[in-house]
C-alpha positions in Angstrom: -25.0 -21.6 30.9 -24.4 -17.8 31.2 -20.9 -18.5 32.3 -20.2 -20.6 29.2 -21.6 -18.0 26.8 -19.5 -15.3 28.6 -16.3 -17.4 28.3 -17.0 -18.1 24.6 -17.5 -14.4 24.0 -14.2 -13.5 25.8 -12.4 -16.2 23.8 -13.7 -14.9 20.5 -12.8 -11.3 21.4 -9.3 -12.4 22.4 -8.7 -14.2 19.1 -10.2 -11.4 17.1 -8.0 -8.7 18.8 -4.7 -10.2 17.5 -2.1 -7.4 17.2 -1.1 -6.5 13.7 2.6 -6.8 13.1 4.2 -3.7 11.8 7.4 -4.3 9.9 9.8 -1.5 9.0 13.1 -2.5 7.3 16.4 -1.8 8.9 19.1 -0.5 6.6 21.8 2.1 5.9 23.1 3.0 2.5 26.4 1.2 1.9 25.7 -1.7 4.1 26.7 -5.2 2.9 24.1 -7.6 1.5 24.7 -10.2 4.1 24.1 -7.8 7.0 21.0 -6.6 5.3 19.6 -10.1 5.0 20.4 -10.8 8.6 18.6 -7.6 9.8 15.6 -8.0 7.4 14.6 -11.7 7.3 11.3 -10.8 5.6 13.2 -9.3 2.6 12.8 -11.3 -0.6 15.2 -11.4 -3.5 13.2 -10.5 -6.6 15.8 -9.8 -9.2 19.4 -10.8 -9.8 21.3 -9.4 -12.7 24.6 -10.6 -14.3 26.4 -7.3 -13.5 26.2 -7.9 -9.8 22.9 -6.0 -9.1 20.5 -7.7 -6.7 17.1 -6.2 -5.8 15.3 -7.1 -2.6 11.7 -6.2 -1.7 9.9 -5.8 1.6 6.2 -5.2 2.3 4.9 -3.3 5.3 1.6 -4.9 6.4 -0.7 -2.7 8.5 -4.4 -2.3 9.2 -4.3 1.2 8.0 -3.5 1.3 4.2 -0.2 3.0 3.5 0.5 5.0 0.4 3.8 3.2 -0.3 3.8 -0.3 1.4 6.6 -1.7 -0.8 10.3 -1.0 -0.3 13.0 -1.9 -2.9 16.7 -2.2 -2.1 19.2 -2.2 -4.9 22.5 -3.8 -4.2 25.5 -3.4 -6.5 28.4 -5.7 -6.0 27.3 -6.6 -2.5 26.6 -3.0 -1.2 23.3 -1.2 -0.8 23.3 1.5 -3.4 19.7 2.7 -3.7 16.4 2.5 -1.7 13.0 3.2 -3.2 9.4 3.1 -1.8 6.5 2.4 -4.0 2.8 1.6 -4.0 3.1 -1.4 -6.5 5.0 -4.6 -6.0 6.4 -4.7 -9.5 7.9 -1.2 -9.8 11.4 -2.6 -9.6 11.0 -3.6 -13.3 10.6 0.1 -14.3 13.0 1.9 -11.9 16.7 1.5 -12.6 
């Protein structure tokens, strides 16, 4: 019985100690939109304008709260033109 309790405690500890994935986007200003999407599979397209401007967003998920967990990437005509970090997920609407 003691062995069974010990094995259960070890199993619960192993499941509870799951490592937290830390995601930091990989980019360089001027890179193409297709190479950005290949390097950053977690990036999501959040806005697409008629003038050729596309905005992608990534989120850095960590156990320790970060002051700016969101990153916004502004592509103009297929090239990365601007990168901004923010603490709110909807700031892309206000930053142009």
